[in-house]
PQR file with spaces between the fields and no chain letter, atoms N, CA, C, O and H, PARSE charges and radii, in Angstrom:
ATOM       1  N    MET     1     -25.160  -16.401  -21.164 -0.4000 1.5000
ATOM       2  CA   MET     1     -24.463  -15.801  -20.384 -0.0000 2.0000
ATOM       3  C    MET     1     -24.556  -13.865  -20.187  0.5500 1.7000
ATOM       4  O    MET     1     -25.239  -13.221  -20.983 -0.5500 1.4000
ATOM       5  N    GLU     2     -24.161  -13.509  -19.603 -0.4000 1.5000
ATOM       6  CA   GLU     2     -23.713  -12.050  -19.213 -0.0000 2.0000
ATOM       7  C    GLU     2     -21.907  -11.624  -20.027  0.5500 1.7000
ATOM       8  O    GLU     2     -20.818  -12.069  -19.666 -0.5500 1.4000
ATOM       9  H    GLU     2     -23.607  -14.033  -18.956  0.4000 1.0000
ATOM      10  N    THR     3     -22.110  -10.955  -20.803 -0.4000 1.5000
ATOM      11  CA   THR     3     -20.533  -10.216  -19.793 -0.0000 2.0000
ATOM      12  C    THR     3     -20.803   -8.918  -19.529  0.5500 1.7000
ATOM      13  O    THR     3     -21.839   -8.297  -19.766 -0.5500 1.4000
ATOM      14  H    THR     3     -22.995  -10.594  -21.097  0.4000 1.0000
ATOM      15  N    LYS     4     -19.892   -8.584  -19.068 -0.4000 1.5000
ATOM      16  CA   LYS     4     -19.541   -6.786  -18.152 -0.0000 2.0000
ATOM      17  C    LYS     4     -18.861   -6.533  -19.803  0.5500 1.7000
ATOM      18  O    LYS     4     -18.222   -7.167  -20.643 -0.5500 1.4000
ATOM      19  H    LYS     4     -19.051   -9.088  -18.876  0.4000 1.0000
ATOM      20  N    ASN     5     -19.584   -4.919  -19.579 -0.4000 1.5000
ATOM      21  CA   ASN     5     -18.417   -4.229  -20.525 -0.0000 2.0000
ATOM      22  C    ASN     5     -17.305   -3.395  -19.795  0.5500 1.7000
ATOM      23  O    ASN     5     -17.327   -3.221  -18.576 -0.5500 1.4000
ATOM      24  H    ASN     5     -20.103   -4.404  -18.896  0.4000 1.0000
ATOM      25  N    LYS     6     -16.298   -2.872  -20.649 -0.4000 1.5000
ATOM      26  CA   LYS     6     -15.570   -2.096  -20.282 -0.0000 2.0000
ATOM      27  C    LYS     6     -15.428   -1.528  -19.561  0.5500 1.7000
ATOM      28  O    LYS     6     -14.396   -1.653  -18.902 -0.5500 1.4000
ATOM      29  H    LYS     6     -16.280   -3.012  -21.639  0.4000 1.0000
ATOM      30  N    LYS     7     -16.417   -0.513  -19.229 -0.4000 1.5000
ATOM      31  CA   LYS     7     -16.488   -0.009  -17.899 -0.0000 2.0000
ATOM      32  C    LYS     7     -15.892   -0.221  -16.671  0.5500 1.7000
ATOM      33  O    LYS     7     -15.096    0.317  -15.902 -0.5500 1.4000
ATOM      34  H    LYS     7     -17.255   -0.411  -19.765  0.4000 1.0000
ATOM      35  N    ASP     8     -16.820   -1.557  -16.819 -0.4000 1.5000
ATOM      36  CA   ASP     8     -17.040   -1.953  -16.005 -0.0000 2.0000
ATOM      37  C    ASP     8     -15.642   -2.659  -15.235  0.5500 1.7000
ATOM      38  O    ASP     8     -15.481   -2.314  -14.064 -0.5500 1.4000
ATOM      39  H    ASP     8     -17.467   -1.994  -17.444  0.4000 1.0000
ATOM      40  N    ILE     9     -15.037   -3.233  -15.585 -0.4000 1.5000
ATOM      41  CA   ILE     9     -13.179   -4.000  -15.557 -0.0000 2.0000
ATOM      42  C    ILE     9     -12.997   -3.195  -15.218  0.5500 1.7000
ATOM      43  O    ILE     9     -12.887   -3.353  -14.002 -0.5500 1.4000
ATOM      44  H    ILE     9     -15.168   -3.513  -16.536  0.4000 1.0000
ATOM      45  N    GLN    10     -12.745   -1.498  -15.646 -0.4000 1.5000
ATOM      46  CA   GLN    10     -11.996   -0.467  -14.921 -0.0000 2.0000
ATOM      47  C    GLN    10     -12.735    0.259  -13.722  0.5500 1.7000
ATOM      48  O    GLN    10     -12.763    1.400  -13.261 -0.5500 1.4000
ATOM      49  H    GLN    10     -12.834   -1.369  -16.633  0.4000 1.0000
ATOM      50  N    GLY    11     -13.120   -0.547  -13.540 -0.4000 1.5000
ATOM      51  CA   GLY    11     -13.530    0.589  -12.281 -0.0000 2.0000
ATOM      52  C    GLY    11     -13.071   -0.364  -11.549  0.5500 1.7000
ATOM      53  O    GLY    11     -11.876   -0.382  -11.253 -0.5500 1.4000
ATOM      54  H    GLY    11     -13.098   -1.474  -13.915  0.4000 1.0000
ATOM      55  N    PHE    12     -13.934   -1.325  -11.127 -0.4000 1.5000
ATOM      56  CA   PHE    12     -12.993   -2.697  -10.579 -0.0000 2.0000
ATOM      57  C    PHE    12     -10.897   -2.913  -10.654  0.5500 1.7000
ATOM      58  O    PHE    12     -10.143   -3.700  -10.082 -0.5500 1.4000
ATOM      59  H    PHE    12     -14.905   -1.310  -11.368  0.4000 1.0000
ATOM      60  N    GLN    13     -10.755   -2.257  -11.227 -0.4000 1.5000
ATOM      61  CA   GLN    13      -9.676   -2.882  -12.168 -0.0000 2.0000
ATOM      62  C    GLN    13      -8.830   -1.753  -11.191  0.5500 1.7000
ATOM      63  O    GLN    13      -7.749   -2.065  -10.690 -0.5500 1.4000
ATOM      64  H    GLN    13     -11.368   -1.618  -11.692  0.4000 1.0000
ATOM      65  N    LEU    14      -9.395   -0.522  -10.998 -0.4000 1.5000
ATOM      66  CA   LEU    14      -9.346    0.498  -10.478 -0.0000 2.0000
ATOM      67  C    LEU    14      -8.893    0.534   -8.608  0.5500 1.7000
ATOM      68  O    LEU    14      -7.956    0.947   -7.925 -0.5500 1.4000
ATOM      69  H    LEU    14     -10.272   -0.268  -11.404  0.4000 1.0000
ATOM      70  N    TYR    15     -10.678   -0.424   -8.314 -0.4000 1.5000
ATOM      71  CA   TYR    15     -10.866   -0.679   -6.812 -0.0000 2.0000
ATOM      72  C    TYR    15      -9.447   -1.482   -6.209  0.5500 1.7000
ATOM      73  O    TYR    15      -9.294   -1.541   -4.989 -0.5500 1.4000
ATOM      74  H    TYR    15     -11.439   -0.760   -8.869  0.4000 1.0000
ATOM      75  N    VAL    16      -8.627   -1.972   -6.956 -0.4000 1.5000
ATOM      76  CA   VAL    16      -7.891   -3.444   -7.072 -0.0000 2.0000
ATOM      77  C    VAL    16      -6.692   -2.645   -7.121  0.5500 1.7000
ATOM      78  O    VAL    16      -5.683   -3.267   -6.789 -0.5500 1.4000
ATOM      79  H    VAL    16      -8.751   -1.924   -7.947  0.4000 1.0000
ATOM      80  N    GLU    17      -6.543   -1.571   -7.407 -0.4000 1.5000
ATOM      81  CA   GLU    17      -5.155   -1.257   -7.279 -0.0000 2.0000
ATOM      82  C    GLU    17      -5.050   -0.359   -5.802  0.5500 1.7000
ATOM      83  O    GLU    17      -4.005   -0.343   -5.152 -0.5500 1.4000
ATOM      84  H    GLU    17      -7.363   -1.066   -7.677  0.4000 1.0000
ATOM      85  N    LEU    18      -6.210    0.333   -5.403 -0.4000 1.5000
ATOM      86  CA   LEU    18      -6.377    1.332   -5.100 -0.0000 2.0000
ATOM      87  C    LEU    18      -6.054    0.822   -3.325  0.5500 1.7000
ATOM      88  O    LEU    18      -5.684    1.406   -2.307 -0.5500 1.4000
ATOM      89  H    LEU    18      -7.059    0.320   -5.931  0.4000 1.0000
ATOM      90  N    ALA    19      -6.552   -0.996   -3.804 -0.4000 1.5000
ATOM      91  CA   ALA    19      -6.057   -2.083   -2.242 -0.0000 2.0000
ATOM      92  C    ALA    19      -5.072   -1.793   -2.223  0.5500 1.7000
ATOM      93  O    ALA    19      -4.566   -1.016   -1.414 -0.5500 1.4000
ATOM      94  H    ALA    19      -6.852   -1.470   -4.631  0.4000 1.0000
ATOM      95  N    GLY    20      -4.194   -2.712   -3.706 -0.4000 1.5000
ATOM      96  CA   GLY    20      -2.668   -2.793   -3.405 -0.0000 2.0000
ATOM      97  C    GLY    20      -2.351   -1.510   -2.650  0.5500 1.7000
ATOM      98  O    GLY    20      -1.844   -1.809   -1.568 -0.5500 1.4000
ATOM      99  H    GLY    20      -4.605   -3.344   -4.364  0.4000 1.0000
ATOM     100  N    LEU    21      -2.456   -0.239   -2.807 -0.4000 1.5000
ATOM     101  CA   LEU    21      -1.771    0.970   -2.154 -0.0000 2.0000
ATOM     102  C    LEU    21      -1.988    0.726   -0.855  0.5500 1.7000
ATOM     103  O    LEU    21      -1.184    0.674    0.076 -0.5500 1.4000
ATOM     104  H    LEU    21      -2.868    0.003   -3.685  0.4000 1.0000
ATOM     105  N    GLY    22      -3.095    0.590   -0.878 -0.4000 1.5000
ATOM     106  CA   GLY    22      -3.001    0.291    0.726 -0.0000 2.0000
ATOM     107  C    GLY    22      -2.979   -1.039    1.374  0.5500 1.7000
ATOM     108  O    GLY    22      -3.652   -1.853    2.007 -0.5500 1.4000
ATOM     109  H    GLY    22      -3.748    0.632   -1.635  0.4000 1.0000
ATOM     110  N    LEU    23      -2.090   -0.849    0.974 -0.4000 1.5000
ATOM     111  CA   LEU    23      -1.425   -2.603    1.608 -0.0000 2.0000
ATOM     112  C    LEU    23      -0.305   -2.075    1.918  0.5500 1.7000
ATOM     113  O    LEU    23       0.041   -1.765    3.058 -0.5500 1.4000
ATOM     114  H    LEU    23      -1.544   -0.188    0.460  0.4000 1.0000
ATOM     115  N    GLU    24       0.799   -1.843    0.158 -0.4000 1.5000
ATOM     116  CA   GLU    24       1.997   -1.461    0.357 -0.0000 2.0000
ATOM     117  C    GLU    24       2.375   -0.139    1.075  0.5500 1.7000
ATOM     118  O    GLU    24       3.558    0.127    1.286 -0.5500 1.4000
ATOM     119  H    GLU    24       0.518   -2.095   -0.768  0.4000 1.0000
ATOM     120  N    LEU    25       1.199    0.832    1.512 -0.4000 1.5000
ATOM     121  CA   LEU    25       1.660    1.870    3.078 -0.0000 2.0000
ATOM     122  C    LEU    25       1.727    0.322    3.989  0.5500 1.7000
ATOM     123  O    LEU    25       2.584   -0.560    3.941 -0.5500 1.4000
ATOM     124  H    LEU    25       0.237    0.617    1.340  0.4000 1.0000
ATOM     125  N    ALA    26       0.380    0.418    4.861 -0.4000 1.5000
ATOM     126  CA   ALA    26      -0.293   -0.934    6.062 -0.0000 2.0000
ATOM     127  C    ALA    26       0.772   -0.917    6.257  0.5500 1.7000
ATOM     128  O    ALA    26       1.398   -0.121    6.958 -0.5500 1.4000
ATOM     129  H    ALA    26      -0.316    1.134    4.900  0.4000 1.0000
ATOM     130  N    VAL    27       1.447   -2.508    5.182 -0.4000 1.5000
ATOM     131  CA   VAL    27       2.084   -3.097    5.433 -0.0000 2.0000
ATOM     132  C    VAL    27       4.274   -3.391    6.357  0.5500 1.7000
ATOM     133  O    VAL    27       4.948   -4.115    7.090 -0.5500 1.4000
ATOM     134  H    VAL    27       0.939   -3.155    4.613  0.4000 1.0000
ATOM     135  N    PRO    28       4.301   -2.120    5.465 -0.5600 1.5000
ATOM     136  CA   PRO    28       5.894   -2.185    6.128  0.2800 2.0000
ATOM     137  C    PRO    28       5.052   -1.471    7.293  0.5500 1.7000
ATOM     138  O    PRO    28       4.176   -2.336    7.278 -0.5500 1.4000
ATOM     139  N    ILE    29       4.724   -0.814    8.035 -0.4000 1.5000
ATOM     140  CA   ILE    29       3.696    0.582    9.538 -0.0000 2.0000
ATOM     141  C    ILE    29       3.747   -1.708   10.220  0.5500 1.7000
ATOM     142  O    ILE    29       4.645   -2.298   10.820 -0.5500 1.4000
ATOM     143  H    ILE    29       5.435   -0.111    8.047  0.4000 1.0000
ATOM     144  N    GLY    30       3.050   -1.978    9.964 -0.4000 1.5000
ATOM     145  CA   GLY    30       2.474   -2.766   10.984 -0.0000 2.0000
ATOM     146  C    GLY    30       4.385   -4.500   10.740  0.5500 1.7000
ATOM     147  O    GLY    30       4.363   -5.529   11.415 -0.5500 1.4000
ATOM     148  H    GLY    30       2.321   -1.498    9.477  0.4000 1.0000
ATOM     149  N    ILE    31       5.202   -4.284   10.021 -0.4000 1.5000
ATOM     150  CA   ILE    31       6.387   -5.127   10.489 -0.0000 2.0000
ATOM     151  C    ILE    31       6.919   -3.779   11.091  0.5500 1.7000
ATOM     152  O    ILE    31       7.930   -3.812   11.793 -0.5500 1.4000
ATOM     153  H    ILE    31       5.220   -3.449    9.472  0.4000 1.0000
ATOM     154  N    GLY    32       6.425   -2.873   10.901 -0.4000 1.5000
ATOM     155  CA   GLY    32       7.261   -2.239   11.951 -0.0000 2.0000
ATOM     156  C    GLY    32       6.509   -2.185   13.239  0.5500 1.7000
ATOM     157  O    GLY    32       7.455   -1.631   13.798 -0.5500 1.4000
ATOM     158  H    GLY    32       5.604   -2.846   10.331  0.4000 1.0000
ATOM     159  N    ALA    33       5.560   -2.289   14.259 -0.4000 1.5000
ATOM     160  CA   ALA    33       5.448   -2.179   15.062 -0.0000 2.0000
ATOM     161  C    ALA    33       5.329   -3.396   15.930  0.5500 1.7000
ATOM     162  O    ALA    33       5.453   -3.658   17.126 -0.5500 1.4000
ATOM     163  H    ALA    33       4.791   -2.739   13.804  0.4000 1.0000
ATOM     164  N    TRP    34       5.032   -4.037   14.806 -0.4000 1.5000
ATOM     165  CA   TRP    34       6.018   -5.782   15.254 -0.0000 2.0000
ATOM     166  C    TRP    34       6.952   -6.362   15.437  0.5500 1.7000
ATOM     167  O    TRP    34       7.193   -7.523   15.768 -0.5500 1.4000
ATOM     168  H    TRP    34       4.931   -3.824   13.834  0.4000 1.0000
ATOM     169  N    ILE    35       7.844   -5.028   15.079 -0.4000 1.5000
ATOM     170  CA   ILE    35       9.872   -4.788   15.849 -0.0000 2.0000
ATOM     171  C    ILE    35       9.535   -3.930   17.178  0.5500 1.7000
ATOM     172  O    ILE    35       9.912   -3.977   18.348 -0.5500 1.4000
ATOM     173  H    ILE    35       7.648   -4.085   14.809  0.4000 1.0000
ATOM     174  N    ASP    36       8.648   -3.127   16.439 -0.4000 1.5000
ATOM     175  CA   ASP    36       8.948   -2.429   18.020 -0.0000 2.0000
ATOM     176  C    ASP    36       8.463   -3.097   19.007  0.5500 1.7000
ATOM     177  O    ASP    36       9.347   -3.170   19.861 -0.5500 1.4000
ATOM     178  H    ASP    36       8.341   -3.089   15.488  0.4000 1.0000
ATOM     179  N    GLU    37       7.825   -3.457   19.238 -0.4000 1.5000
ATOM     180  CA   GLU    37       6.890   -3.977   19.572 -0.0000 2.0000
ATOM     181  C    GLU    37       8.158   -5.655   20.229  0.5500 1.7000
ATOM     182  O    GLU    37       8.613   -5.417   21.348 -0.5500 1.4000
ATOM     183  H    GLU    37       7.107   -3.398   18.544  0.4000 1.0000
ATOM     184  N    ASN    38       8.564   -6.879   19.718 -0.4000 1.5000
ATOM     185  CA   ASN    38       9.462   -7.592   19.989 -0.0000 2.0000
ATOM     186  C    ASN    38      10.948   -7.171   20.744  0.5500 1.7000
ATOM     187  O    ASN    38      11.761   -7.756   21.460 -0.5500 1.4000
ATOM     188  H    ASN    38       8.194   -7.071   18.809  0.4000 1.0000
ATOM     189  N    PHE    39      10.771   -5.471   20.005 -0.4000 1.5000
ATOM     190  CA   PHE    39      12.125   -5.845   20.066 -0.0000 2.0000
ATOM     191  C    PHE    39      12.940   -4.650   20.568  0.5500 1.7000
ATOM     192  O    PHE    39      14.124   -4.351   20.416 -0.5500 1.4000
ATOM     193  H    PHE    39      10.110   -4.996   19.423  0.4000 1.0000
ATOM     194  N    GLN    40      11.230   -3.659   21.656 -0.4000 1.5000
ATOM     195  CA   GLN    40      11.777   -2.668   22.023 -0.0000 2.0000
ATOM     196  C    GLN    40      12.394   -1.518   21.465  0.5500 1.7000
ATOM     197  O    GLN    40      12.786   -0.704   22.301 -0.5500 1.4000
ATOM     198  H    GLN    40      10.268   -3.902   21.779  0.4000 1.0000
ATOM     199  N    THR    41      12.539   -1.305   20.554 -0.4000 1.5000
ATOM     200  CA   THR    41      13.223    0.350   19.429 -0.0000 2.0000
ATOM     201  C    THR    41      12.008    0.642   19.514  0.5500 1.7000
ATOM     202  O    THR    41      11.619    0.485   18.357 -0.5500 1.4000
ATOM     203  H    THR    41      12.221   -1.967   19.875  0.4000 1.0000
ATOM     204  N    LYS    42      10.927    1.045   20.271 -0.4000 1.5000
ATOM     205  CA   LYS    42      10.389    2.667   19.917 -0.0000 2.0000
ATOM     206  C    LYS    42      10.707    3.383   19.747  0.5500 1.7000
ATOM     207  O    LYS    42      11.751    3.249   20.386 -0.5500 1.4000
ATOM     208  H    LYS    42      11.244    1.172   21.211  0.4000 1.0000
ATOM     209  N    PRO    43      10.801    4.726   19.151 -0.5600 1.5000
ATOM     210  CA   PRO    43       8.959    4.440   17.761  0.2800 2.0000
ATOM     211  C    PRO    43      10.471    4.246   16.478  0.5500 1.7000
ATOM     212  O    PRO    43      10.145    4.616   15.350 -0.5500 1.4000
ATOM     213  N    ALA    44      11.906    3.751   16.590 -0.4000 1.5000
ATOM     214  CA   ALA    44      12.280    4.168   15.388 -0.0000 2.0000
ATOM     215  C    ALA    44      12.240    3.258   14.091  0.5500 1.7000
ATOM     216  O    ALA    44      12.935    3.436   13.090 -0.5500 1.4000
ATOM     217  H    ALA    44      12.171    3.450   17.506  0.4000 1.0000
ATOM     218  N    ALA    45      10.929    1.844   14.356 -0.4000 1.5000
ATOM     219  CA   ALA    45      10.445    0.799   12.554 -0.0000 2.0000
ATOM     220  C    ALA    45       9.730    1.211   12.723  0.5500 1.7000
ATOM     221  O    ALA    45       9.464    1.235   11.522 -0.5500 1.4000
ATOM     222  H    ALA    45      10.365    1.699   15.169  0.4000 1.0000
ATOM     223  N    VAL    46       8.499    1.957   13.370 -0.4000 1.5000
ATOM     224  CA   VAL    46       7.235    2.281   13.120 -0.0000 2.0000
ATOM     225  C    VAL    46       7.590    3.805   11.946  0.5500 1.7000
ATOM     226  O    VAL    46       6.703    4.377   11.313 -0.5500 1.4000
ATOM     227  H    VAL    46       8.715    1.937   14.346  0.4000 1.0000
ATOM     228  N    LEU    47       9.220    4.224   11.912 -0.4000 1.5000
ATOM     229  CA   LEU    47       8.899    5.580   11.470 -0.0000 2.0000
ATOM     230  C    LEU    47       9.317    5.149   10.543  0.5500 1.7000
ATOM     231  O    LEU    47       8.555    5.313    9.591 -0.5500 1.4000
ATOM     232  H    LEU    47       9.941    3.759   12.426  0.4000 1.0000
ATOM     233  N    ILE    48      10.754    4.328   10.167 -0.4000 1.5000
ATOM     234  CA   ILE    48      10.703    3.416    8.465 -0.0000 2.0000
ATOM     235  C    ILE    48       9.830    3.286    7.767  0.5500 1.7000
ATOM     236  O    ILE    48       9.441    3.799    6.718 -0.5500 1.4000
ATOM     237  H    ILE    48      11.373    4.194   10.941  0.4000 1.0000
ATOM     238  N    GLY    49       9.129    1.601    9.247 -0.4000 1.5000
ATOM     239  CA   GLY    49       8.136    1.573    7.913 -0.0000 2.0000
ATOM     240  C    GLY    49       7.270    2.030    7.718  0.5500 1.7000
ATOM     241  O    GLY    49       6.374    1.452    7.102 -0.5500 1.4000
ATOM     242  H    GLY    49       9.445    1.184   10.099  0.4000 1.0000
ATOM     243  N    MET    50       7.118    3.782    8.340 -0.4000 1.5000
ATOM     244  CA   MET    50       5.981    4.565    6.812 -0.0000 2.0000
ATOM     245  C    MET    50       6.777    5.233    6.252  0.5500 1.7000
ATOM     246  O    MET    50       6.228    6.003    5.464 -0.5500 1.4000
ATOM     247  H    MET    50       7.845    4.252    8.840  0.4000 1.0000
ATOM     248  N    PHE    51       8.913    5.396    6.303 -0.4000 1.5000
ATOM     249  CA   PHE    51       8.942    6.192    5.188 -0.0000 2.0000
ATOM     250  C    PHE    51       9.126    5.273    3.791  0.5500 1.7000
ATOM     251  O    PHE    51       9.233    5.823    2.695 -0.5500 1.4000
ATOM     252  H    PHE    51       9.360    4.771    6.943  0.4000 1.0000
ATOM     253  N    PHE    52       9.155    3.629    3.975 -0.4000 1.5000
ATOM     254  CA   PHE    52       9.069    3.130    3.208 -0.0000 2.0000
ATOM     255  C    PHE    52       7.550    2.303    2.337  0.5500 1.7000
ATOM     256  O    PHE    52       7.435    1.502    1.410 -0.5500 1.4000
ATOM     257  H    PHE    52       9.068    3.182    4.865  0.4000 1.0000
ATOM     258  N    GLY    53       6.649    2.987    3.188 -0.4000 1.5000
ATOM     259  CA   GLY    53       4.571    2.807    2.746 -0.0000 2.0000
ATOM     260  C    GLY    53       5.202    3.671    1.767  0.5500 1.7000
ATOM     261  O    GLY    53       5.656    3.322    0.678 -0.5500 1.4000
ATOM     262  H    GLY    53       6.743    3.639    3.941  0.4000 1.0000
ATOM     263  N    VAL    54       5.176    5.186    2.420 -0.4000 1.5000
ATOM     264  CA   VAL    54       4.958    6.677    1.898 -0.0000 2.0000
ATOM     265  C    VAL    54       5.259    6.832    0.769  0.5500 1.7000
ATOM     266  O    VAL    54       4.597    7.276   -0.169 -0.5500 1.4000
ATOM     267  H    VAL    54       4.807    5.470    3.305  0.4000 1.0000
ATOM     268  N    SER    55       7.098    6.177    0.858 -0.4000 1.5000
ATOM     269  CA   SER    55       8.169    6.190   -0.238 -0.0000 2.0000
ATOM     270  C    SER    55       7.546    5.347   -1.433  0.5500 1.7000
ATOM     271  O    SER    55       7.793    5.843   -2.532 -0.5500 1.4000
ATOM     272  H    SER    55       7.636    5.816    1.619  0.4000 1.0000
ATOM     273  N    THR    56       6.590    3.864   -1.466 -0.4000 1.5000
ATOM     274  CA   THR    56       5.914    3.290   -1.798 -0.0000 2.0000
ATOM     275  C    THR    56       5.045    3.237   -2.413  0.5500 1.7000
ATOM     276  O    THR    56       4.665    2.718   -3.462 -0.5500 1.4000
ATOM     277  H    THR    56       6.390    3.460   -0.573  0.4000 1.0000
ATOM     278  N    VAL    57       4.580    4.087   -1.360 -0.4000 1.5000
ATOM     279  CA   VAL    57       2.645    4.174   -3.212 -0.0000 2.0000
ATOM     280  C    VAL    57       3.539    5.817   -3.157  0.5500 1.7000
ATOM     281  O    VAL    57       4.049    5.739   -4.275 -0.5500 1.4000
ATOM     282  H    VAL    57       4.889    4.510   -0.508  0.4000 1.0000
ATOM     283  N    ILE    58       3.891    6.794   -2.760 -0.4000 1.5000
ATOM     284  CA   ILE    58       3.855    7.538   -4.178 -0.0000 2.0000
ATOM     285  C    ILE    58       5.034    7.272   -5.314  0.5500 1.7000
ATOM     286  O    ILE    58       5.076    8.286   -6.011 -0.5500 1.4000
ATOM     287  H    ILE    58       3.477    6.858   -1.852  0.4000 1.0000
ATOM     288  N    LEU    59       6.230    6.079   -5.870 -0.4000 1.5000
ATOM     289  CA   LEU    59       6.583    6.077   -6.465 -0.0000 2.0000
ATOM     290  C    LEU    59       5.423    4.577   -7.828  0.5500 1.7000
ATOM     291  O    LEU    59       5.737    4.232   -8.967 -0.5500 1.4000
ATOM     292  H    LEU    59       6.196    5.256   -5.304  0.4000 1.0000
ATOM     293  N    HIS    60       4.289    4.162   -7.050 -0.4000 1.5000
ATOM     294  CA   HIS    60       3.866    3.820   -7.037 -0.0000 2.0000
ATOM     295  C    HIS    60       2.357    4.833   -8.034  0.5500 1.7000
ATOM     296  O    HIS    60       1.709    4.503   -9.027 -0.5500 1.4000
ATOM     297  H    HIS    60       4.034    4.443   -6.125  0.4000 1.0000
ATOM     298  N    ILE    61       2.324    5.698   -7.435 -0.4000 1.5000
ATOM     299  CA   ILE    61       1.428    6.570   -8.285 -0.0000 2.0000
ATOM     300  C    ILE    61       2.358    7.295   -9.241  0.5500 1.7000
ATOM     301  O    ILE    61       1.711    7.776  -10.171 -0.5500 1.4000
ATOM     302  H    ILE    61       2.851    5.966   -6.629  0.4000 1.0000
ATOM     303  N    LYS    62       3.266    7.461   -9.298 -0.4000 1.5000
ATOM     304  CA   LYS    62       4.578    7.923   -9.808 -0.0000 2.0000
ATOM     305  C    LYS    62       4.732    6.959  -10.955  0.5500 1.7000
ATOM     306  O    LYS    62       4.699    7.596  -12.007 -0.5500 1.4000
ATOM     307  H    LYS    62       3.791    7.071   -8.542  0.4000 1.0000
ATOM     308  N    LYS    63       4.834    6.124  -11.085 -0.4000 1.5000
ATOM     309  CA   LYS    63       4.430    5.045  -12.254 -0.0000 2.0000
ATOM     310  C    LYS    63       3.647    5.604  -13.238  0.5500 1.7000
ATOM     311  O    LYS    63       3.908    6.046  -14.357 -0.5500 1.4000
ATOM     312  H    LYS    63       4.860    5.606  -10.230  0.4000 1.0000
ATOM     313  N    ARG    64       1.920    5.420  -12.143 -0.4000 1.5000
ATOM     314  CA   ARG    64       0.388    5.230  -12.996 -0.0000 2.0000
ATOM     315  C    ARG    64       0.827    6.676  -13.691  0.5500 1.7000
ATOM     316  O    ARG    64       1.095    6.953  -14.860 -0.5500 1.4000
ATOM     317  H    ARG    64       1.708    5.061  -11.234  0.4000 1.0000
ATOM     318  N    LEU    65       0.796    7.300  -12.753 -0.4000 1.5000
ATOM     319  CA   LEU    65       0.510    9.128  -13.828 -0.0000 2.0000
ATOM     320  C    LEU    65       0.866    9.429  -14.954  0.5500 1.7000
ATOM     321  O    LEU    65       0.331    9.857  -15.977 -0.5500 1.4000
ATOM     322  H    LEU    65       0.577    7.074  -11.803  0.4000 1.0000
ATOM     323  N    PHE    66       2.384    8.992  -14.449 -0.4000 1.5000
ATOM     324  CA   PHE    66       3.842    9.347  -15.657 -0.0000 2.0000
ATOM     325  C    PHE    66       3.948    8.518  -16.425  0.5500 1.7000
ATOM     326  O    PHE    66       4.832    8.579  -17.280 -0.5500 1.4000
ATOM     327  H    PHE    66       2.819    8.644  -13.618  0.4000 1.0000
């Protein structure tokens, strides 16, 4: 059985974290788009979703770097 070295595991961990950042940005925007479409509030909910998504990503990056 072959064991993976630490560098491979850390590289994979980075990809998972980046995918999580993408979801943290995309999900609030998608929810905002759904709300706009169903409740005719265009573009308010998408803009609010963008604000929350970007804020979440910034906080996540800040926590990771500092």
